[in-house]
N, C-alpha and C positions, 0 to 999 in steps of 0.2 A: 561589529561582528567584523569578521577578517575573511575572504575570501584567498582560500588558499589550497593548492594540491599537496598534501605531506603523502609521501607512500606507505602505510602503515607497516609495509613489509620489511622496511628499512629506516625509517624515520626521516628520510632524507625529503626535503621539502624539495618542491618539483618546479613550483611555479606559485607567486601570487599576483593578485587583483586589486585594483582600487575597485571605491564604491563609487557608483555613478554621484554626479553633482546635483543639486534640486532642480539645476537647470536642464541637464541632460535626461534627467528623469520626468521633467516637464513635455519636452521634445518626444520622448519616447509616450507618452500618454494622449498626446495630441497626434501623433504618429497612427496610433491605434484606433483612437478615434475616428479621426480621418478615414483609415481604411475600413472600416467597418461599414463607414454608410457605402463603399461599392460591395464589400464581400457580402453582403447579407443581400444583395439583390441578383448574386450569382447564381445559375440552377443548381442543381445536386451534383449534376452528371460534369458542372464545370470544376466545381469545387474537388468532386470526386478525384479528378485527372489529377489533381496537385497533392491530392493526401497517399491516392495510389502509387504516385510516382517517389513519394517522400519513404513508403512500403517496400518498394522496390529499391532504393538505394540504402535501406537499413540491411535488407537480407542479400544486396551484393554485395555489399561491405561488413560485414560480420565481424570480421577477426578484428578491424580497426578500431571499429567502436565497442568492440567487448577489450581487446586492450588497454584502451583509455580508463575504463573505469576499475580493471583491476589494478593499475598504477594510481588511481585516487583512491578507492575505497576499499582495497583487497579483496573483493571478491576471487573466487577462484576462476582459473578463466573458462571452465566447463559451463560454471553457471553463466559466468558473463553472457557467454557466445547463447546459450538459452535464451539471457534476457534479451537478449537484442534482437533473436528470430521474435520471439514473443511480442515486442513490440513491436516489429513490423507486419505480425498476423492483426495484431491489434489496429494498426492504420488502416488494414486492406479491408479490415470485417466493416470497420464503420463506414469506407467507401461504398463499400457493395451496399448494406443494409438501411443507411441512413434514409434515404427517401421514403422507403416501406415503413420503417420506424415513426417516422411523422409525418404521413399521409394523414390528412384530414379522417376523423372518426365519425360517423353518422350516427345521429341521436334520432330517437323515436318520439317525438313530442305526440300529444292529442291529437294537435291541430297543428297544420303548418308543416315544414322540414329545422331541421336544426343540423349541425354540426359544429363539430370542435375542430379547430385549426392550430397550428402549431408555428412559431413565428421566433428569430432568435433576439435575444433580449440585449446586445451589446457588448462591452469589453466586459470580461470577466479574469477576475483575481486570482490566480492559483500558489497557494502556497507550496514546496513539495522537497521532500526529505531526501537523503543520500541513500540509503538502502538497496533500491533500485532507481539507479540515475537517469535511465532511459523508459523503464517502463511505466514509470508513476508519470512520468511527462506524458505517453503514449496515450496513458487514461484518460489525458483530458483533453489532449490535443482532435484526437481523432473522432471521440464525439464532438467536439463543441463545434472545432473548425467546419465538420460537414454540417453542424445545426445551423452553420453562418455566423457563428459568434466569433470573436477574436479574444485570444488570450494575450495576458502581460504575467511575465512567472516571475518568481524568488525562488531561486532553488538554492540547495543547503549551502553552506560555507565552505565544506571538504570538497566538494564535486564541481567548480566551476568551469573546467574544462568540458566536463558531461554535459554541462548545460551548454554552454556556448556552440560545441558540435551539434545539439539538436536542433536549437537555432537555424543553425546553418543548415542542416540537412532540408530542413522546409524550406529556406532562402534557395537550395539548391533546386528543391522541387519547382520551384516557381510559385512559391507563394508570395504573393506582395507584401512589403515591408509593412510591418503593422499588425499582419495576421498572428504572427506570433512573436513574442519578443522578449527575451530571456532580459530581468534587470538584476544588476550585481547592488543589492540596496540592503541599505541598514535594518534592523528593527524600526527605528523610529521612520524611516521613509515607508514600512510598510502601513503606518496609519495613515501618513498622510494618502496612501495609497487608495485604501480603503474609504476614507472620507472624501476622497475626490468623486464629486457627482458622476463623471463618463463613468468608474467603475458601476457595474451593474450588479453583478454577483459577485462570491467569492468562496473559493474551494481550496480546503488544506488539509494534507494529511501530515500528521506530525504526531506528537506528544500532547499527552493530555492538557499538560499545560499551556504549550501554545495552542492547542485548539480553543479552549476557554476564554484566553487572550483574543483571537483573532475574532471567534463566534462573539463576543461580547461588543469587538469593535462595528462588526458587520450590523449587529443589530440595534447599537445606537444609528446606525446609518438607515435602519428598515432596508437592510438588501440582503436578498435569498444568498444562504451558506449551506455549505455540504462540508461533513467534518468527517474526516477517516483516520482514527485516533490509536490507539495501542489496544494491545490484546492479552489474555492471558488463557489461553486455550486449553480447554482440559482434552487430553487424550483419555478415554474412557478403554480400559480393558476388560471386557466381561468373562465369567469363569470357563466361556465355552471358547475364548479365541483360539486363532490358529498360530499359535506364535511363529513359525516359519512363515508367516505373511506377515506379523504382525511386527516383527523385533525391527527389518528393515525399512519398514515404512517409519518405525520410532525413533530409528536414526536420521531418518531423511527428515522428519518432522518436527524433527529439534535442532538439526546439525544444517539444513540448507540454508545458504548467506550466512554462514557462521554461526543461526541461529537470531541472527539479526533482521526477525522476518515479524511483523505485527501478527500475523494469523499463524506464527509456529505453533508448534506443541510443545508448549511449556508447564501443565499441569498434567504429569500422569497420576491417574486414579486408576487403581488397580484391586480387583477382588481378593480377596485375602488367600482363597485357595490355589491361585494360580501366582500369586505377587512374587513368591521365592524364585518362580521358575523363570517369569519373566524378566525379573531384577538380575539376575546373574547372567541370562542369555546378553540384556540390553548392557549391562559392565563391560563386557566380554568383547560386545559389537564396537563400544564407545572406545573401548582401551586400543582397539587394533586401528584408527585414526591417528595420521601421521603428520605434523607438523610441516609445512615447507612454506619455499615460495611460491605464492597463488599462481603465477606464470606458468608454473611447471605442472602440466597434465596429470604426473603421476602423484599431488599433494592432495591429501585428501582431509587436510585439517589448515584453513588457513588465519588468518589474523583479524583481528577485529577493525573496523573501521579507523577508528581513532584512538591516539592515547589515552583521551580524555574517555572515550567509552570503556576503555578496560581499566582504567581508575574507578570509574564508576561502578561498572560489574565488580569488582574486589569490595570495593567496601559496603555494595550489598550482600556478598556473603559473608564478611566479617560481621556486620551488623545479624544477620538473620544467625549465625551460628552465637552470638552473645546474646541473642534471643532464646535460645535453647535447641537450634536445630543441631542434625550431626551431618559434617561432612562424609560420605559413603566415598568418593572418588574424587581427584580433583582440588579445586578450592584457589588455585594460585596462578600466578602469571607463569606463561613457561620459558625458563632460562636461556633465551636466544634473542638476538636482536629484534627488533619488530613488536607490535602489540599483540601478542598473542596469549590466548589462554586455555586452561588445562582442561579439557571436558570435565564438568562438576555435577555429582549427584547431591542433593540435597535431601534431608528426610527427619523425620519426627520435627513437622513444622506446625507448631501450634494456632489457634488461632489469634491470638494477640500477638504472633512473631509477624513484624514488618511482612516477612516473605512470602507471608499467606495470602496478603493482599499489593504486593508489588510486580511488575513485570519487568522480568529476567530479560535484560534485551545481547542477549549471547549466548553460550555453548552449556548453561546452565540447568537443570534438570529438577524439578521440585517433583518428590514422588511421595504418594501417599496410597495407604492402604485401607480397603472399606471392605464391611461386612457382605452386602447384596447390591443388589443392581440400584434399589429405591436410596441406599445413602451415595451410591454414585453420582447420582441424580442431582441429591441434593448439597454434595461438596460439587461439582461441576458448576451449579447454579450460585453459591455462595464464594461470587466475585465480583467484583466493581466495574469489573468488563464483560463485554457480549459481541466478540466478534464474530469465531468461530468455533469450532472442535472436533471432535471424529469420536465414532464409536467402533470397537472392534470386538466380533462375535461371528461363529458360523452358521447364526442365525439370521440370514438379514432382514427379517419381519421382526425380529425382537430387535434388530440395532434400529430401524426406521422408529418402533416405538418409544426406543430412548431418544432418538434423536430428537424427536418431537417436543418430548419434555425438558429440552435445554435451552435456557434462554438468551439464545444468541441470533447473529445475523446467517449465518450460515452453518451448515451442520454435515458432515461426510462419515459414511458408513463404510468400513473396510477400504477407506481412501483418505488424501489430503491435497485431491487433484483437483485444484483450484486455476490450474494453465489454461483457462479456454475464455474467447473473450466474449462468450455466449451468456457466460454465468456471471449474473451481476454479483457484485463484491461492496461487503459494507456490514458494519455492525449496529446496537443497540447500547445502552447504559453510557458509561465512559466510553466505548470504543466508538461514538461518533452517531451520527445521522447521517441518511443520503445514501446513495448507491451509484459504483461507478460500474462499467463495461454493461454488457446486453443491452437488449432495448429500454432496463432502465436507466441506464447509465448515461443517455443522450436526453432525458426527457428532465434532467435537472433543473438546465438555464432556458429553458424555451418558456415562452409565453404561451399560456391554452387558452384559446380566445373564443369564446360560444359566436357563432352567427346564426340567428333565426330570421324564417322569411315566413311569409305567409298574410294572408287578406283577413286582419281582425277590426272588430267594430271598436271606434274610439270608447274608453269607458267614459262614464258620464262622472 
């Protein structure tokens, strides 16, 4: 695996990096373990000062961080700024709330007293993806550093400069060496890290294939893991939906971050009576998006993260068409420099078509018509994934009823707004297990210890 920054808007190689040697990796792991011995003893307020300072640095330097990720993975600059800001919000959130989240919990045994207390477990190994170069890091760094753990992190190969920048952010904020360590390592070295007895937990956000491999390795070592994997979220439009509100969300839900979001709206399931009207408006809205330099604020359609990502998506569309799907719009790469793909709508997707099961990580819509609400629920649940989804209706009670029937970790009624540090994020089935963010996110890698006191007669 190569660590290289390649501008997806131009195809130009910006910078490349060598893997760590095994000797350098050993020094990093030793430093992390050494740091943990003192970091775990610091008070929440002491750790909070550093994590809060990192949040403030992100907020004060939004443009610098945003420009770097736009250069490396093509995120449109306004979306990049939003990600940087939210990443700072996450760090600030945990700096403020960690102590309350991990406070001892009083129990009520029949005799004596008992409580549960939380303590950090040690060095946690994190494997993170390219699609949100800072947000994914903040999601683990905020809670785990505040819990008293330390992190060693393998970021994606196409965003090495973002990875290095985030490590520097924490060092600039006053974190001791070893509290947060970026590792430019190979897949083989990942196995070495997971196997290392100093590693006590493993967190991954990435593909199903990567999740299976890393979770299996962690399991062989009896190490706790959390997996946030792919998604094929349903966007369910019921017959009473307000299309004036729904269509803008449909565009955002599919096209935010170039469609390269695990919890993006991917399968559009629309009741027959409103399907033609929805589809016509949706096509018009998608067609109005203009490709261009993601650094230009006027651009509404940016490139995919890499040329490989574009070729993968084109291959998936071709396979879908060969298996009977119909292209209503798009389906090709855009004839311009960079890794751009047309906004695409596929329909007539039969259950034996690979497109019925696959995740499309980019600007490709899978469109389905259904007879009624029950059919919408059944189709939404007929998926190997179970990350998120949304329901669109003027009747909020109806929306909640439908949402409760969908087998996912997250559901949204008349919105897809997951951008809040308070909201736990994660899924079920092939979308993984465990949760990040909110109170649940800080509980994943802490020891929950029972402490009981009381005077009891010795058992005979």
